[in-house]
C-alpha positions in Angstrom: 0.0 0.0 0.0 2.7 2.4 0.9 4.6 1.7 -2.3 1.5 2.2 -4.4 0.9 5.6 -2.6 4.4 6.7 -3.3 4.0 5.7 -7.0 0.8 7.7 -7.3 2.5 10.7 -5.6 5.5 10.5 -7.9 3.3 10.3 -11.0 1.2 13.2 -9.7 4.3 15.3 -9.2 5.7 14.4 -12.5 2.4 15.4 -14.2 2.4 18.8 -12.4 6.0 19.5 -13.3 5.2 18.7 -16.9 2.2 21.0 -16.8 4.3 23.8 -15.4 6.9 23.4 -18.1 4.4 23.3 -20.8 2.8 26.4 -19.4 6.2 28.2 -19.4 6.8 27.0 -23.0 3.4 28.5 -24.0 4.2 31.7 -22.3 7.6 32.1 -24.0 5.9 31.4 -27.3 3.3 34.0 -26.5 6.0 36.5 -25.7 7.8 35.8 -29.1 4.5 36.3 -31.0 3.7 39.4 -29.1 7.0 40.9 -29.9 6.6 40.0 -33.5 2.9 40.9 -34.1 1.5 42.8 -31.1 -1.3 41.9 -28.8 -4.1 42.5 -31.2 -2.8 40.2 -33.9 -2.0 37.4 -31.5 -4.5 34.4 -31.8 -4.8 31.3 -29.8 -4.8 29.2 -33.0 -1.4 30.6 -34.0 0.0 30.2 -30.5 -1.0 26.5 -30.4 0.7 26.0 -33.8 3.8 27.8 -32.6 4.1 25.6 -29.6 3.1 22.5 -31.5 0.1 21.6 -29.4 -3.6 21.3 -30.0 -6.0 24.2 -29.3 -7.6 22.0 -26.7 -4.3 21.5 -24.9 -3.7 25.3 -25.1 -7.1 26.1 -23.6 -6.4 23.6 -20.8 -3.5 25.9 -19.7 -5.0 29.3 -20.7 -8.7 29.9 -21.1 -8.3 32.9 -23.4 -5.8 35.5 -24.7 -6.7 37.7 -21.8 -5.7 34.9 -19.4 -2.2 34.8 -21.0 -2.1 38.6 -20.8 -2.8 38.5 -17.1 -0.1 35.9 -16.5 2.4 38.0 -18.5 1.6 41.2 -16.7 2.0 39.4 -13.4 5.5 38.2 -14.4 6.4 41.7 -15.4 5.2 43.0 -12.0 7.2 40.4 -10.1 10.4 41.1 -12.2 9.9 44.8 -11.4 9.7 44.1 -7.7 12.8 41.9 -7.8 14.7 44.5 -9.7 13.7 47.3 -7.4 14.9 45.3 -4.4 18.1 44.3 -6.1 19.4 47.9 -6.4 22.5 48.5 -4.2 21.2 49.5 -0.8 24.4 51.3 -0.2 23.6 54.0 -2.8 21.9 57.1 -1.6 18.1 56.6 -1.6 17.6 59.4 -4.2 20.0 57.7 -6.5 18.1 54.4 -6.1 14.8 56.2 -6.9 16.4 57.5 -10.1 17.6 54.1 -11.0 14.1 52.7 -10.5 12.7 55.3 -12.9 15.4 54.7 -15.5 15.1 50.9 -15.3 11.3 50.9 -15.6 11.5 53.3 -18.6 14.1 51.2 -20.3 12.2 47.9 -19.9 9.1 49.6 -21.2 10.5 49.7 -24.7 11.6 46.0 -24.9 9.5 44.3 -27.6 7.2 42.2 -25.4 6.4 45.0 -23.0 6.0 47.4 -25.8 3.3 45.1 -27.2 1.4 45.4 -24.0 1.8 49.2 -23.7 0.2 49.6 -27.2 -2.6 47.3 -26.2 -3.3 49.4 -23.0 -7.1 50.0 -23.7 -7.7 46.3 -24.2 -5.8 45.4 -21.1 -7.5 47.6 -18.6 -9.6 44.8 -17.3 -6.3 42.8 -16.6 -5.1 45.6 -14.4 -8.3 45.6 -12.6 -7.9 42.0 -11.5 -7.2 41.3 -7.8 -4.0 39.5 -8.6 -2.6 42.4 -10.5 -3.7 44.9 -7.8 -1.9 42.9 -5.2 1.3 42.8 -7.2 1.0 46.5 -8.1 0.7 47.3 -4.4 3.7 45.4 -3.5 5.7 47.1 -6.2 4.5 50.6 -4.9 5.5 49.6 -1.4 9.0 48.6 -2.6 9.4 52.0 -4.2 7.9 53.8 -1.1 10.4 52.1 1.1 13.2 53.8 -0.8 11.2 57.1 -0.8 10.9 56.9 3.0 14.7 56.4 3.2 15.2 59.4 1.0 12.9 61.6 3.1 14.7 60.4 6.3 18.0 61.4 4.6 16.7 64.8 3.9 17.0 64.2 0.1 13.3 64.9 -0.8 11.7 68.3 -1.2 10.1 69.3 2.1 6.3 68.9 2.1 6.4 65.8 -0.2 5.2 62.6 1.4 6.7 59.3 0.3 3.3 58.4 -1.0 3.3 61.5 -3.2 6.8 60.7 -4.5 5.6 57.2 -5.6 2.6 58.7 -7.3 4.8 61.2 -9.3 7.2 58.4 -10.2 4.4 56.1 -11.4 2.6 58.9 -13.2 5.8 59.8 -15.1 6.5 56.2 -16.3 3.0 55.4 -17.2 2.3 58.3 -19.6 1.1 56.7 -22.9 2.6 59.2 -25.3 6.3 58.1 -25.1 5.8 55.6 -27.9 4.6 58.3 -30.2 7.9 60.2 -29.7 9.9 57.1 -30.7 7.6 56.3 -33.6 7.8 59.8 -35.0 11.7 59.8 -34.6 11.6 62.7 -32.1 13.5 60.8 -29.4 15.1 57.4 -28.8 14.1 55.1 -25.9 17.4 55.8 -24.3 16.8 59.6 -24.5 13.3 59.2 -23.1 14.5 57.0 -20.2 17.3 59.5 -19.3 15.0 62.5 -19.6 12.2 61.0 -17.4 14.6 60.0 -14.8 16.1 63.5 -14.8 12.7 65.2 -14.6 11.7 62.9 -11.7 14.8 63.6 -9.8 14.7 67.3 -10.3 11.0 67.4 -9.4 11.3 65.6 -6.0 14.9 66.2 -4.8 15.5 68.7 -2.0 17.1 71.8 -3.2 20.4 72.6 -1.6 19.1 75.8 0.0 15.8 74.2 1.2 15.7 73.5 5.0 15.3 70.0 6.2 12.1 69.2 8.1 
């Protein structure tokens, strides 16, 4: 009986691992198609063909294109949290905040993320999901921890709360018009990332002649 139970458990574990691996394969194929064609042009049929599985198998992993979008956005959110927390804690907090802005702007223009940015109106319901909200809040808290440290170090303009600093930061990086500048040839992604980081820092950093509070 014990041997049979162990065998069943082993088989169950193998099936779960295979399911996870196939799910990751599907997501990677979806990312490739998104980068190539954009969100609007992505179809479940083409994704199944790219992975080499039936549509039935694909739907067993993801119920819809929107389901794939939610999983992708969640992955991006988790990567953001890890990147924020990996910034050298020995750096002055204001420098760390600037690096957060620069990094978030730079990854925004990577092909897969750019596909989601351009599909912003379609993905509003994804961002309204409880899972996304929870990840978004954790990312905001990670940024706010750095903002709190910057305020404590006297590096933030007096009168600005850490919550307001986070709001300003997120508002700057979420502006939907940056892609238009790139598409029109008026700026490169690198120029935009550097400019936004500079605007953010100059907007919140305490002036040398401003009193500490």
